Residue, then its C-alpha position, 0 to 999 in steps of 0.5 A: x915395245x910389245x907385239x900389239x904395238x909393233x904390229x900396228x906401227x908396221x901396218x900403219x907404215x905405207x909400203x911400196x906394194x901396198x901390201x902391209x904384210x910386206x912391212x912385217x919382219x916375221x922372224x922378229x915378230x915370231x922371236x918376240x912372241x916366244x915365251x920360253x927360252x927353249x924356243x917353243x912357242x908359248x901358246x903351243x906348250x901345255x900349261x897347267x893352270x890353277x883351277x878356277x876361283x883360286x884365291x890369290x893375294x897380292x901385297x905390293x905398294x905399287x899400283x902399276x905391278x898390282x894392276x898388271x898382275x891383277x890383270x893376269x890372275x883375274x883373266x885366268x879366273x882367280x878370286x883376288x884380293x890386294x893389300x899396299x902394305x904388309x899390315x893390311x895383307x897380314x890382316x886379310x890373310x887371317x881373315x880370309x886365308x888365300x891359296x897363294x900369295x904375291x909379296x913385294x919385298x919393299x913395302x911401307x912400314x913392315x917389309x916383306x921379309x918380316x911379313x913372310x916370317x909371320x906368315x910361317x910362324x903362324x900354324x894356320x898360314x904357314x902351309x900357304x905358298x908364297x911367291x916374293x917379288x922385287x925389282x932389286x937385282x941383288x941375287x942375296x934378296x932371292x937367297x934370303x927370301x928362300x932361306x926364310x920360307x919363300x917358295x919362289x922368287x920373281x924379279x920385276x918386271x916379270x912376264x905372263x909367261x913367268x907368272x903362270x910358270x912359277x905358279x904352275x910349280x906349286x900346283x897339286x894334283x887338283x890344281x891347287x897351289x900347295x908348298x912343296x912337301x906340305x900336306x893337302 
């Protein structure tokens, strides 16, 4: 249950004093609002964001995952494109290369590993940072993804905090996503 739903539920409850704040367990709500495990309130920590208009491509066959990730990126002023399979995603990359790619591993037809191999083999696309995603809990997927050239890996479901923390690690001095060690 997210923070808003929990607040609505608590505020809707009748309380002996008539004051809805009495029904709210503040420590529980504060703990839920925290993003990083180190206990720093996520809104109080400095976060570097990609520059407005950063071009991103989401390649995922799940409409739910695509919609959630798209909402996060659009709220942060990304230009966004999506593809439900690797073949369509690769065609979109060739037509209009994005600055960052979010790539699912399990896709219909060609899987994300093969799509990543093709991205890395092509001179025109090998420098694009790729964050791979999977709902599988196997650490072997993460290891294999990074071994064949993924820049990061996110396990589904992921939080807004996790998405932007991973993007932030890939930003250069001009707030453009870059592969580590890639020339600007």
